[in-house]
N, CA, C and O atoms as CSV, one atom per row, in Angstrom:
chain,resi,resn,atom,element,x,y,z
A,1,MET,N,N,-32.970,-2.849,-6.263
A,1,MET,CA,C,-31.814,-3.417,-6.580
A,1,MET,C,C,-30.580,-2.926,-5.729
A,1,MET,O,O,-30.349,-1.734,-5.527
A,2,LYS,N,N,-29.792,-3.990,-5.238
A,2,LYS,CA,C,-28.760,-3.679,-4.313
A,2,LYS,C,C,-27.413,-3.408,-5.016
A,2,LYS,O,O,-26.843,-4.257,-5.701
A,3,LYS,N,N,-26.914,-2.075,-4.781
A,3,LYS,CA,C,-25.609,-1.535,-5.330
A,3,LYS,C,C,-24.452,-1.690,-4.498
A,3,LYS,O,O,-24.497,-1.422,-3.297
A,4,VAL,N,N,-23.402,-2.115,-5.078
A,4,VAL,CA,C,-22.072,-2.293,-4.506
A,4,VAL,C,C,-21.095,-1.325,-5.136
A,4,VAL,O,O,-21.271,-0.960,-6.299
A,5,ILE,N,N,-20.091,-0.903,-4.430
A,5,ILE,CA,C,-19.077,-0.017,-4.946
A,5,ILE,C,C,-17.692,-0.462,-4.503
A,5,ILE,O,O,-17.577,-1.045,-3.426
A,6,THR,N,N,-16.651,-0.225,-5.258
A,6,THR,CA,C,-15.236,-0.673,-4.927
A,6,THR,C,C,-14.488,0.425,-5.630
A,6,THR,O,O,-14.921,1.013,-6.620
A,7,TYR,N,N,-13.234,0.681,-4.998
A,7,TYR,CA,C,-12.223,1.729,-5.507
A,7,TYR,C,C,-10.938,1.135,-5.743
A,7,TYR,O,O,-10.600,0.111,-5.148
A,8,GLY,N,N,-10.132,1.772,-6.656
A,8,GLY,CA,C,-8.841,1.155,-6.943
A,8,GLY,C,C,-8.209,1.928,-8.192
A,8,GLY,O,O,-8.839,2.776,-8.824
A,9,THR,N,N,-6.916,1.549,-8.477
A,9,THR,CA,C,-6.316,1.964,-9.661
A,9,THR,C,C,-6.501,1.058,-10.741
A,9,THR,O,O,-6.672,1.447,-11.897
A,10,PHE,N,N,-6.470,-0.201,-10.385
A,10,PHE,CA,C,-6.692,-1.350,-11.344
A,10,PHE,C,C,-5.771,-1.225,-12.551
A,10,PHE,O,O,-6.203,-1.324,-13.699
A,11,ASP,N,N,-4.549,-1.014,-12.274
A,11,ASP,CA,C,-3.502,-1.061,-13.343
A,11,ASP,C,C,-2.897,-2.331,-13.492
A,11,ASP,O,O,-2.806,-3.079,-12.518
A,12,ILE,N,N,-2.434,-2.684,-14.717
A,12,ILE,CA,C,-1.944,-4.086,-14.924
A,12,ILE,C,C,-2.848,-5.211,-14.273
A,12,ILE,O,O,-2.472,-5.913,-13.334
A,13,LEU,N,N,-4.042,-5.294,-14.865
A,13,LEU,CA,C,-5.025,-6.120,-14.525
A,13,LEU,C,C,-4.493,-7.500,-14.333
A,13,LEU,O,O,-3.745,-8.015,-15.163
A,14,HIS,N,N,-4.915,-8.161,-13.131
A,14,HIS,CA,C,-4.434,-9.601,-12.900
A,14,HIS,C,C,-5.603,-10.301,-12.023
A,14,HIS,O,O,-6.668,-9.787,-11.680
A,15,THR,N,N,-5.118,-11.634,-11.744
A,15,THR,CA,C,-6.345,-12.408,-11.071
A,15,THR,C,C,-6.803,-11.898,-9.857
A,15,THR,O,O,-7.990,-12.046,-9.563
A,16,GLY,N,N,-5.937,-11.244,-9.014
A,16,GLY,CA,C,-6.384,-10.664,-7.728
A,16,GLY,C,C,-7.512,-9.571,-8.082
A,16,GLY,O,O,-8.589,-9.502,-7.489
A,17,HIS,N,N,-7.153,-8.816,-9.022
A,17,HIS,CA,C,-8.330,-7.867,-9.355
A,17,HIS,C,C,-9.748,-8.682,-9.815
A,17,HIS,O,O,-10.852,-8.296,-9.430
A,18,ILE,N,N,-9.599,-9.619,-10.510
A,18,ILE,CA,C,-10.657,-10.278,-11.038
A,18,ILE,C,C,-11.249,-10.937,-9.820
A,18,ILE,O,O,-12.478,-10.976,-9.760
A,19,ASN,N,N,-10.639,-11.390,-8.975
A,19,ASN,CA,C,-11.244,-12.156,-7.754
A,19,ASN,C,C,-12.051,-11.071,-6.834
A,19,ASN,O,O,-13.157,-11.271,-6.331
A,20,LEU,N,N,-11.323,-9.961,-6.727
A,20,LEU,CA,C,-12.089,-8.884,-5.960
A,20,LEU,C,C,-13.269,-8.575,-6.622
A,20,LEU,O,O,-14.303,-8.647,-5.957
A,21,LEU,N,N,-13.349,-8.206,-7.934
A,21,LEU,CA,C,-14.573,-7.837,-8.651
A,21,LEU,C,C,-15.650,-8.866,-8.531
A,21,LEU,O,O,-16.781,-8.506,-8.204
A,22,ARG,N,N,-15.349,-10.271,-8.801
A,22,ARG,CA,C,-16.085,-11.304,-8.906
A,22,ARG,C,C,-16.792,-11.514,-7.433
A,22,ARG,O,O,-17.958,-11.896,-7.335
A,23,ARG,N,N,-16.068,-11.263,-6.451
A,23,ARG,CA,C,-16.562,-11.589,-5.010
A,23,ARG,C,C,-17.410,-10.195,-4.583
A,23,ARG,O,O,-18.430,-10.291,-3.901
A,24,ALA,N,N,-16.983,-9.104,-4.968
A,24,ALA,CA,C,-17.834,-7.913,-4.609
A,24,ALA,C,C,-19.102,-8.000,-5.374
A,24,ALA,O,O,-20.110,-7.685,-4.741
A,25,LYS,N,N,-19.250,-8.358,-6.593
A,25,LYS,CA,C,-20.435,-8.547,-7.324
A,25,LYS,C,C,-21.393,-9.374,-6.622
A,25,LYS,O,O,-22.592,-9.132,-6.757
A,26,LYS,N,N,-20.959,-10.415,-5.817
A,26,LYS,CA,C,-21.787,-11.417,-5.287
A,26,LYS,C,C,-22.636,-10.548,-4.103
A,26,LYS,O,O,-23.735,-10.987,-3.764
A,27,TYR,N,N,-22.184,-9.476,-3.562
A,27,TYR,CA,C,-22.795,-8.775,-2.567
A,27,TYR,C,C,-24.125,-8.003,-3.109
A,27,TYR,O,O,-24.973,-7.617,-2.305
A,28,GLY,N,N,-24.256,-7.810,-4.428
A,28,GLY,CA,C,-25.337,-7.123,-4.898
A,28,GLY,C,C,-25.731,-7.399,-6.337
A,28,GLY,O,O,-25.222,-8.381,-6.878
A,29,ASP,N,N,-26.547,-6.673,-6.988
A,29,ASP,CA,C,-27.130,-6.707,-8.307
A,29,ASP,C,C,-26.257,-5.827,-9.291
A,29,ASP,O,O,-26.087,-6.180,-10.458
A,30,TYR,N,N,-25.721,-4.688,-8.783
A,30,TYR,CA,C,-25.107,-3.769,-9.565
A,30,TYR,C,C,-23.729,-3.390,-9.121
A,30,TYR,O,O,-23.688,-2.853,-8.014
A,31,LEU,N,N,-22.592,-3.554,-9.747
A,31,LEU,CA,C,-21.263,-3.129,-9.313
A,31,LEU,C,C,-20.730,-1.881,-9.949
A,31,LEU,O,O,-20.646,-1.760,-11.171
A,32,ILE,N,N,-20.340,-0.877,-9.023
A,32,ILE,CA,C,-19.760,0.216,-9.600
A,32,ILE,C,C,-18.338,0.172,-9.263
A,32,ILE,O,O,-17.989,-0.121,-8.119
A,33,VAL,N,N,-17.489,0.445,-10.190
A,33,VAL,CA,C,-15.993,0.531,-9.789
A,33,VAL,C,C,-15.413,1.890,-10.068
A,33,VAL,O,O,-15.439,2.380,-11.197
A,34,ALA,N,N,-14.859,2.530,-8.960
A,34,ALA,CA,C,-14.422,3.873,-9.043
A,34,ALA,C,C,-12.954,3.753,-9.259
A,34,ALA,O,O,-12.272,3.314,-8.332
A,35,ILE,N,N,-12.378,4.106,-10.412
A,35,ILE,CA,C,-11.020,3.911,-10.528
A,35,ILE,C,C,-10.202,5.413,-10.481
A,35,ILE,O,O,-10.643,6.442,-10.994
A,36,SER,N,N,-9.129,5.316,-9.872
A,36,SER,CA,C,-8.283,6.587,-9.733
A,36,SER,C,C,-7.857,7.168,-10.972
A,36,SER,O,O,-7.298,6.459,-11.809
A,37,THR,N,N,-8.091,8.536,-11.196
A,37,THR,CA,C,-7.736,9.215,-12.350
A,37,THR,C,C,-6.280,9.450,-12.341
A,37,THR,O,O,-5.690,9.453,-11.260
A,38,ASP,N,N,-5.608,9.660,-13.512
A,38,ASP,CA,C,-4.192,10.011,-13.730
A,38,ASP,C,C,-3.870,10.949,-12.687
A,38,ASP,O,O,-3.011,10.674,-11.850
A,39,THR,N,N,-4.543,12.108,-12.679
A,39,THR,CA,C,-4.217,13.202,-11.696
A,39,THR,C,C,-4.193,12.814,-10.330
A,39,THR,O,O,-3.267,13.115,-9.577
A,40,PHE,N,N,-5.453,11.974,-9.901
A,40,PHE,CA,C,-5.448,11.669,-8.457
A,40,PHE,C,C,-4.280,10.570,-8.260
A,40,PHE,O,O,-3.738,10.596,-7.155
A,41,ASN,N,N,-3.885,9.746,-9.054
A,41,ASN,CA,C,-2.722,8.913,-8.904
A,41,ASN,C,C,-1.361,9.712,-8.742
A,41,ASN,O,O,-0.497,9.357,-7.940
A,42,ALA,N,N,-1.247,10.733,-9.503
A,42,ALA,CA,C,-0.063,11.614,-9.283
A,42,ALA,C,C,-0.043,12.204,-7.999
A,42,ALA,O,O,1.032,12.206,-7.400
A,43,LYS,N,N,-1.145,12.756,-7.415
A,43,LYS,CA,C,-1.305,13.182,-6.202
A,43,LYS,C,C,-1.013,12.343,-4.888
A,43,LYS,O,O,-0.688,12.777,-3.783
A,44,LYS,N,N,-1.213,11.033,-5.286
A,44,LYS,CA,C,-0.920,9.896,-4.302
A,44,LYS,C,C,0.532,9.456,-4.456
A,44,LYS,O,O,1.069,8.756,-3.597
A,45,GLY,N,N,1.188,9.884,-5.592
A,45,GLY,CA,C,2.596,9.478,-5.806
A,45,GLY,C,C,2.579,8.249,-6.471
A,45,GLY,O,O,3.588,7.558,-6.330
A,46,LYS,N,N,1.552,7.755,-7.252
A,46,LYS,CA,C,1.442,6.588,-7.946
A,46,LYS,C,C,1.490,6.873,-9.420
A,46,LYS,O,O,1.049,7.943,-9.839
A,47,GLN,N,N,2.000,5.975,-10.227
A,47,GLN,CA,C,1.955,6.193,-11.639
A,47,GLN,C,C,1.451,4.903,-12.184
A,47,GLN,O,O,2.046,3.866,-11.891
A,48,ALA,N,N,0.309,4.881,-13.019
A,48,ALA,CA,C,-0.209,3.723,-13.563
A,48,ALA,C,C,0.423,3.614,-14.851
A,48,ALA,O,O,0.814,4.603,-15.471
A,49,TYR,N,N,0.538,2.352,-15.295
A,49,TYR,CA,C,1.159,1.998,-16.800
A,49,TYR,C,C,0.034,2.409,-17.774
A,49,TYR,O,O,0.389,3.034,-18.774
A,50,TYR,N,N,-1.241,2.146,-17.613
A,50,TYR,CA,C,-2.162,2.492,-18.310
A,50,TYR,C,C,-2.972,3.759,-17.973
A,50,TYR,O,O,-3.269,4.013,-16.806
A,51,THR,N,N,-3.337,4.572,-19.029
A,51,THR,CA,C,-4.132,5.765,-18.695
A,51,THR,C,C,-5.462,5.464,-18.147
A,51,THR,O,O,-5.967,4.352,-18.306
A,52,PHE,N,N,-6.076,6.457,-17.479
A,52,PHE,CA,C,-7.382,6.298,-16.912
A,52,PHE,C,C,-8.350,5.729,-17.951
A,52,PHE,O,O,-9.093,4.798,-17.641
A,53,GLU,N,N,-8.361,6.299,-19.257
A,53,GLU,CA,C,-9.309,5.883,-20.287
A,53,GLU,C,C,-9.110,4.401,-20.693
A,53,GLU,O,O,-10.075,3.689,-20.972
A,54,GLN,N,N,-7.877,3.974,-20.715
A,54,GLN,CA,C,-7.461,2.655,-20.993
A,54,GLN,C,C,-7.931,1.724,-19.836
A,54,GLN,O,O,-8.508,0.664,-20.080
A,55,ARG,N,N,-7.698,2.099,-18.718
A,55,ARG,CA,C,-8.194,1.273,-17.448
A,55,ARG,C,C,-9.666,1.107,-17.419
A,55,ARG,O,O,-10.231,0.054,-17.126
A,56,LYS,N,N,-10.261,2.240,-17.748
A,56,LYS,CA,C,-11.708,2.267,-17.847
A,56,LYS,C,C,-12.192,1.369,-18.855
A,56,LYS,O,O,-13.098,0.611,-18.511
A,57,LEU,N,N,-11.765,1.305,-20.035
A,57,LEU,CA,C,-12.046,0.330,-21.066
A,57,LEU,C,C,-12.044,-1.078,-20.758
A,57,LEU,O,O,-12.952,-1.873,-21.000
A,58,ILE,N,N,-10.802,-1.340,-20.133
A,58,ILE,CA,C,-10.570,-2.730,-19.728
A,58,ILE,C,C,-11.553,-3.062,-18.656
A,58,ILE,O,O,-12.123,-4.149,-18.750
A,59,LEU,N,N,-11.829,-2.290,-17.662
A,59,LEU,CA,C,-12.795,-2.666,-16.656
A,59,LEU,C,C,-14.236,-2.788,-17.157
A,59,LEU,O,O,-15.007,-3.625,-16.688
A,60,GLU,N,N,-14.552,-1.995,-18.051
A,60,GLU,CA,C,-15.932,-2.065,-18.626
A,60,GLU,C,C,-16.193,-3.361,-19.353
A,60,GLU,O,O,-17.349,-3.773,-19.452
A,61,ALA,N,N,-15.179,-4.018,-19.863
A,61,ALA,CA,C,-15.257,-5.362,-20.568
A,61,ALA,C,C,-15.518,-6.531,-19.618
A,61,ALA,O,O,-15.908,-7.610,-20.065
A,62,ILE,N,N,-15.307,-6.330,-18.304
A,62,ILE,CA,C,-15.415,-7.316,-17.393
A,62,ILE,C,C,-16.827,-7.609,-17.022
A,62,ILE,O,O,-17.595,-6.698,-16.710
A,63,GLN,N,N,-17.190,-8.867,-17.047
A,63,GLN,CA,C,-18.585,-9.191,-16.872
A,63,GLN,C,C,-19.107,-8.936,-15.436
A,63,GLN,O,O,-20.321,-8.960,-15.232
A,64,TYR,N,N,-18.268,-8.703,-14.477
A,64,TYR,CA,C,-18.837,-8.388,-13.094
A,64,TYR,C,C,-19.150,-6.976,-12.948
A,64,TYR,O,O,-19.959,-6.623,-12.090
A,65,VAL,N,N,-18.552,-6.099,-13.749
A,65,VAL,CA,C,-18.675,-4.585,-13.636
A,65,VAL,C,C,-19.723,-4.096,-14.438
A,65,VAL,O,O,-19.801,-4.369,-15.636
A,66,ASP,N,N,-20.571,-3.356,-13.814
A,66,ASP,CA,C,-21.830,-2.698,-14.395
A,66,ASP,C,C,-21.426,-1.240,-14.798
A,66,ASP,O,O,-21.906,-0.744,-15.817
A,67,GLU,N,N,-20.499,-0.509,-13.964
A,67,GLU,CA,C,-20.462,0.815,-14.317
A,67,GLU,C,C,-19.037,1.162,-13.740
A,67,GLU,O,O,-18.556,0.597,-12.757
A,68,VAL,N,N,-18.381,2.214,-14.507
A,68,VAL,CA,C,-17.069,2.572,-14.103
A,68,VAL,C,C,-17.062,4.095,-14.094
A,68,VAL,O,O,-17.366,4.731,-15.103
A,69,ILE,N,N,-16.681,4.727,-12.841
A,69,ILE,CA,C,-16.600,6.135,-12.515
A,69,ILE,C,C,-15.278,6.530,-12.109
A,69,ILE,O,O,-14.535,5.700,-11.586
A,70,PRO,N,N,-14.891,7.792,-12.310
A,70,PRO,CA,C,-13.593,8.405,-11.904
A,70,PRO,C,C,-13.514,8.602,-10.446
A,70,PRO,O,O,-14.432,9.195,-9.879
A,71,GLU,N,N,-12.455,8.138,-9.759
A,71,GLU,CA,C,-12.075,8.531,-8.385
A,71,GLU,C,C,-11.153,9.719,-8.590
A,71,GLU,O,O,-10.154,9.604,-9.300
A,72,GLN,N,N,-11.476,10.900,-7.963
A,72,GLN,CA,C,-10.589,12.070,-8.158
A,72,GLN,C,C,-10.063,12.515,-6.841
A,72,GLN,O,O,-9.035,13.192,-6.835
A,73,THR,N,N,-10.638,12.219,-5.754
A,73,THR,CA,C,-10.164,12.590,-4.389
A,73,THR,C,C,-10.536,11.441,-3.288
A,73,THR,O,O,-11.435,10.609,-3.407
A,74,TRP,N,N,-9.704,11.578,-2.271
A,74,TRP,CA,C,-9.803,10.660,-1.219
A,74,TRP,C,C,-11.366,10.814,-0.535
A,74,TRP,O,O,-11.995,9.852,-0.095
A,75,ASP,N,N,-11.771,11.972,-0.538
A,75,ASP,CA,C,-12.966,12.346,0.251
A,75,ASP,C,C,-14.223,12.034,-0.593
A,75,ASP,O,O,-15.307,12.214,-0.037
A,76,GLN,N,N,-14.211,11.628,-1.752
A,76,GLN,CA,C,-15.366,11.464,-2.683
A,76,GLN,C,C,-16.265,10.252,-2.235
A,76,GLN,O,O,-17.470,10.230,-2.485
A,77,LYS,N,N,-15.657,9.311,-1.602
A,77,LYS,CA,C,-16.361,8.083,-1.338
A,77,LYS,C,C,-17.656,8.327,-0.605
A,77,LYS,O,O,-18.635,7.651,-0.923
A,78,ARG,N,N,-17.750,9.249,0.366
A,78,ARG,CA,C,-18.993,9.343,1.028
A,78,ARG,C,C,-20.044,9.893,0.143
A,78,ARG,O,O,-21.224,9.550,0.214
A,79,LYS,N,N,-19.512,10.868,-0.800
A,79,LYS,CA,C,-20.514,11.498,-1.673
A,79,LYS,C,C,-20.992,10.495,-2.708
A,79,LYS,O,O,-22.193,10.485,-2.977
A,80,ASP,N,N,-20.073,9.555,-3.383
A,80,ASP,CA,C,-20.374,8.476,-4.186
A,80,ASP,C,C,-21.545,7.640,-3.531
A,80,ASP,O,O,-22.551,7.359,-4.182
A,81,ILE,N,N,-21.376,7.258,-2.230
A,81,ILE,CA,C,-22.322,6.333,-1.661
A,81,ILE,C,C,-23.731,6.977,-1.628
A,81,ILE,O,O,-24.736,6.307,-1.865
A,82,GLU,N,N,-23.772,8.201,-1.349
A,82,GLU,CA,C,-24.997,8.911,-1.431
A,82,GLU,C,C,-25.524,9.242,-2.767
A,82,GLU,O,O,-26.745,9.253,-2.922
A,83,LYS,N,N,-24.731,9.515,-3.752
A,83,LYS,CA,C,-25.204,9.854,-5.228
A,83,LYS,C,C,-25.672,8.690,-5.705
A,83,LYS,O,O,-26.794,8.737,-6.209
A,84,TYR,N,N,-25.016,7.475,-5.680
A,84,TYR,CA,C,-25.309,6.268,-6.286
A,84,TYR,C,C,-26.295,5.330,-5.481
A,84,TYR,O,O,-26.576,4.220,-5.934
A,85,HIS,N,N,-26.787,5.755,-4.354
A,85,HIS,CA,C,-27.459,4.957,-3.372
A,85,HIS,C,C,-26.838,3.535,-3.237
A,85,HIS,O,O,-27.463,2.527,-3.567
A,86,ILE,N,N,-25.592,3.511,-2.742
A,86,ILE,CA,C,-24.808,2.380,-2.609
A,86,ILE,C,C,-25.280,1.642,-1.191
A,86,ILE,O,O,-25.422,2.243,-0.126
A,87,ASP,N,N,-25.477,0.335,-1.380
A,87,ASP,CA,C,-25.808,-0.516,-0.182
A,87,ASP,C,C,-24.549,-1.126,0.374
A,87,ASP,O,O,-24.449,-1.318,1.586
A,88,VAL,N,N,-23.556,-1.447,-0.490
A,88,VAL,CA,C,-22.371,-2.216,0.152
A,88,VAL,C,C,-21.031,-1.513,-0.418
A,88,VAL,O,O,-20.863,-1.306,-1.620
A,89,PHE,N,N,-20.316,-1.251,0.351
A,89,PHE,CA,C,-18.858,-0.690,0.091
A,89,PHE,C,C,-17.899,-1.836,0.314
A,89,PHE,O,O,-17.831,-2.406,1.403
A,90,VAL,N,N,-17.139,-2.176,-0.754
A,90,VAL,CA,C,-16.172,-3.296,-0.723
A,90,VAL,C,C,-14.745,-2.694,-0.915
A,90,VAL,O,O,-14.572,-1.755,-1.691
A,91,MET,N,N,-13.777,-3.221,-0.233
A,91,MET,CA,C,-12.448,-2.943,-0.304
A,91,MET,C,C,-11.500,-4.193,-0.051
A,91,MET,O,O,-11.964,-5.163,0.549
A,92,GLY,N,N,-10.331,-4.196,-0.442
A,92,GLY,CA,C,-9.384,-5.249,-0.139
A,92,GLY,C,C,-9.015,-5.103,1.299
A,92,GLY,O,O,-8.972,-3.988,1.820
A,93,ASP,N,N,-8.721,-6.299,2.016
A,93,ASP,CA,C,-8.492,-6.220,3.375
A,93,ASP,C,C,-7.185,-5.395,3.862
A,93,ASP,O,O,-6.888,-5.194,5.039
A,94,ASP,N,N,-6.530,-4.999,2.830
A,94,ASP,CA,C,-5.313,-4.305,3.178
A,94,ASP,C,C,-5.709,-2.879,3.742
A,94,ASP,O,O,-4.917,-2.138,4.324
A,95,TRP,N,N,-7.023,-2.595,3.495
A,95,TRP,CA,C,-7.637,-1.403,3.863
A,95,TRP,C,C,-8.491,-1.576,5.081
A,95,TRP,O,O,-9.264,-0.697,5.460
A,96,LYS,N,N,-8.344,-2.664,5.654
A,96,LYS,CA,C,-9.240,-2.841,6.982
A,96,LYS,C,C,-9.292,-1.770,7.927
A,96,LYS,O,O,-8.262,-1.219,8.315
A,97,GLY,N,N,-10.417,-1.450,8.313
A,97,GLY,CA,C,-10.488,-0.301,9.370
A,97,GLY,C,C,-10.479,1.052,8.713
A,97,GLY,O,O,-11.007,1.951,9.368
A,98,LYS,N,N,-10.043,1.320,7.695
A,98,LYS,CA,C,-9.889,2.629,6.998
A,98,LYS,C,C,-11.108,3.348,6.710
A,98,LYS,O,O,-11.164,4.577,6.744
A,99,PHE,N,N,-12.049,2.629,6.437
A,99,PHE,CA,C,-13.299,3.034,6.017
A,99,PHE,C,C,-14.460,2.779,6.799
A,99,PHE,O,O,-15.580,2.932,6.310
A,100,ASP,N,N,-14.276,2.373,8.063
A,100,ASP,CA,C,-15.311,1.987,8.994
A,100,ASP,C,C,-16.342,3.065,9.257
A,100,ASP,O,O,-17.476,2.815,9.664
A,101,ASP,N,N,-15.848,4.364,8.983
A,101,ASP,CA,C,-16.787,5.432,9.228
A,101,ASP,C,C,-17.894,5.565,8.246
A,101,ASP,O,O,-18.912,6.213,8.493
A,102,LEU,N,N,-17.679,4.941,7.129
A,102,LEU,CA,C,-18.686,4.702,6.079
A,102,LEU,C,C,-19.945,3.827,6.648
A,102,LEU,O,O,-21.048,3.984,6.126
A,103,GLN,N,N,-19.790,3.013,7.598
A,103,GLN,CA,C,-20.856,2.200,8.084
A,103,GLN,C,C,-22.035,2.887,8.464
A,103,GLN,O,O,-23.109,2.295,8.565
A,104,GLU,N,N,-21.898,4.136,8.688
A,104,GLU,CA,C,-23.246,4.816,8.940
A,104,GLU,C,C,-24.044,5.250,7.713
A,104,GLU,O,O,-25.095,5.889,7.754
A,105,LEU,N,N,-23.419,4.829,6.625
A,105,LEU,CA,C,-24.081,5.064,5.204
A,105,LEU,C,C,-24.521,3.784,4.516
A,105,LEU,O,O,-25.559,3.635,3.872
A,106,CYS,N,N,-23.556,2.864,4.754
A,106,CYS,CA,C,-23.819,1.531,4.064
A,106,CYS,C,C,-23.021,0.324,4.818
A,106,CYS,O,O,-22.209,0.507,5.725
A,107,GLU,N,N,-23.320,-0.684,4.391
A,107,GLU,CA,C,-22.445,-1.883,4.751
A,107,GLU,C,C,-21.063,-1.870,4.277
A,107,GLU,O,O,-20.907,-1.674,3.072
A,108,VAL,N,N,-19.910,-2.066,5.100
A,108,VAL,CA,C,-18.671,-2.014,4.714
A,108,VAL,C,C,-17.939,-3.461,4.865
A,108,VAL,O,O,-17.862,-4.072,5.931
A,109,ILE,N,N,-17.443,-3.883,3.687
A,109,ILE,CA,C,-16.946,-5.174,3.709
A,109,ILE,C,C,-15.387,-5.020,3.112
A,109,ILE,O,O,-15.082,-4.317,2.149
A,110,TYR,N,N,-14.545,-5.773,3.842
A,110,TYR,CA,C,-13.146,-5.894,3.478
A,110,TYR,C,C,-12.931,-7.422,2.982
A,110,TYR,O,O,-13.211,-8.383,3.698
A,111,LEU,N,N,-12.469,-7.518,1.844
A,111,LEU,CA,C,-12.387,-8.913,1.214
A,111,LEU,C,C,-10.802,-9.335,1.349
A,111,LEU,O,O,-9.943,-8.464,1.210
A,112,PRO,N,N,-10.485,-10.535,1.590
A,112,PRO,CA,C,-9.067,-10.986,1.578
A,112,PRO,C,C,-8.535,-10.765,0.228
A,112,PRO,O,O,-9.199,-10.878,-0.802
A,113,ARG,N,N,-7.329,-10.453,0.298
A,113,ARG,CA,C,-6.546,-10.298,-0.957
A,113,ARG,C,C,-6.212,-11.685,-1.603
A,113,ARG,O,O,-6.124,-12.684,-0.889
A,114,THR,N,N,-6.031,-11.743,-2.920
A,114,THR,CA,C,-5.470,-12.989,-3.385
A,114,THR,C,C,-4.030,-13.094,-3.087
A,114,THR,O,O,-3.231,-12.201,-3.367
A,115,ILE,N,N,-3.700,-14.258,-2.485
A,115,ILE,CA,C,-2.348,-14.507,-2.054
A,115,ILE,C,C,-1.384,-14.727,-3.305
A,115,ILE,O,O,-1.651,-15.433,-4.277
A,116,GLY,N,N,-0.278,-14.035,-3.115
A,116,GLY,CA,C,0.892,-14.216,-4.150
A,116,GLY,C,C,0.785,-13.267,-5.328
A,116,GLY,O,O,1.582,-13.340,-6.264
A,117,ILE,N,N,-0.190,-12.383,-5.286
A,117,ILE,CA,C,-0.405,-11.671,-6.669
A,117,ILE,C,C,-0.658,-10.091,-6.324
A,117,ILE,O,O,-1.581,-9.743,-5.588
A,118,SER,N,N,0.157,-9.265,-6.867
A,118,SER,CA,C,-0.255,-7.847,-6.679
A,118,SER,C,C,0.450,-7.077,-7.826
A,118,SER,O,O,1.429,-7.550,-8.404
A,119,THR,N,N,-0.084,-5.880,-8.128
A,119,THR,CA,C,0.494,-5.119,-9.245
A,119,THR,C,C,1.922,-4.741,-8.825
A,119,THR,O,O,2.828,-4.749,-9.658
A,120,THR,N,N,2.136,-4.402,-7.510
A,120,THR,CA,C,3.541,-4.079,-7.080
A,120,THR,C,C,4.475,-5.398,-7.291
A,120,THR,O,O,5.640,-5.312,-7.680
A,121,LYS,N,N,3.879,-6.526,-7.012
A,121,LYS,CA,C,4.843,-7.739,-7.221
A,121,LYS,C,C,5.148,-7.933,-8.661
A,121,LYS,O,O,6.284,-8.232,-9.029
A,122,ILE,N,N,4.081,-7.754,-9.545
A,122,ILE,CA,C,4.277,-7.898,-11.000
A,122,ILE,C,C,5.487,-6.914,-11.511
A,122,ILE,O,O,6.437,-7.285,-12.200
A,123,LYS,N,N,5.265,-5.640,-11.050
A,123,LYS,CA,C,6.145,-4.662,-11.549
A,123,LYS,C,C,7.511,-5.072,-11.183
A,123,LYS,O,O,8.459,-5.011,-11.966
A,124,LYS,N,N,7.593,-5.538,-9.837
A,124,LYS,CA,C,8.995,-5.944,-9.219
A,124,LYS,C,C,9.474,-7.038,-9.990
A,124,LYS,O,O,10.637,-6.981,-10.390
A,125,ASP,N,N,8.659,-8.182,-10.309
A,125,ASP,CA,C,9.109,-9.336,-11.081
A,125,ASP,C,C,9.604,-8.944,-12.430
A,125,ASP,O,O,10.659,-9.388,-12.884
A,126,LEU,N,N,8.833,-8.105,-13.072
A,126,LEU,CA,C,9.251,-7.683,-14.391
A,126,LEU,C,C,10.568,-7.071,-14.548
A,126,LEU,O,O,11.221,-7.198,-15.584
A,127,THR,N,N,11.023,-6.315,-13.387
A,127,THR,CA,C,12.361,-5.534,-13.337
A,127,THR,C,C,13.461,-6.441,-12.949
A,127,THR,O,O,14.594,-5.962,-12.932
A,128,LYS,N,N,13.277,-7.791,-12.607
A,128,LYS,CA,C,14.341,-8.738,-12.239
A,128,LYS,C,C,15.006,-9.225,-13.556
A,128,LYS,O,O,14.359,-9.437,-14.582
A,129,PRO,N,N,16.215,-9.369,-13.456
A,129,PRO,CA,C,17.032,-9.906,-14.499
A,129,PRO,C,C,16.641,-11.381,-14.778
A,129,PRO,O,O,16.460,-12.229,-13.905
A,130,THR,N,N,16.529,-11.582,-16.207
A,130,THR,CA,C,16.091,-12.839,-16.612
A,130,THR,C,C,17.315,-13.732,-16.963
A,130,THR,O,O,18.364,-13.234,-17.371
A,131,HIS,N,N,17.163,-14.927,-16.809
A,131,HIS,CA,C,18.253,-16.090,-17.201
A,131,HIS,C,C,17.874,-16.772,-18.356
A,131,HIS,O,O,16.810,-17.391,-18.337
A,132,GLU,N,N,18.688,-16.761,-19.534
A,132,GLU,CA,C,18.335,-17.497,-20.677
A,132,GLU,C,C,18.782,-18.906,-20.632
A,132,GLU,O,O,18.537,-19.662,-21.573
C-alpha cells in the first residue's frame, strides 16, 4: 500500500483544502493528514477558528482522508515519514523547496494552490464592511 501524508491547519475548510486532499490522495492508497494542534498554532502565531478536535472531526468526514494525526512541532515530519512508512509527502506549492531535504526518505510533491481562495482571504473578506 502506497501512503501519502500532508500537513496543515485546515481551519475554515474551503475548496482549496478539498482540492489539495483530492489531488494528494491520487498519489497513493492511504492519505494521512497531520493537522496543527492548538498549542502548535499558538507557537506559530496562528489562531484557528475551530479547535483541533473540531478540525480533526471535519477532516475525518472527508472521503479522501484515511487518518488524521496531530502536528505538534516543525521537526516531526521526518519522524512521521518513518513511523507511518510514508511514500509520498505532499504540500501546497507555497512551501516549494522548504521540504526538499525529506526527499532522502520519500517522494516530495508540491501541488499548485487553488487560485482565488485561501483561509486568509476568507477571514479578510469576512471583516470587510457589507453594503445592504
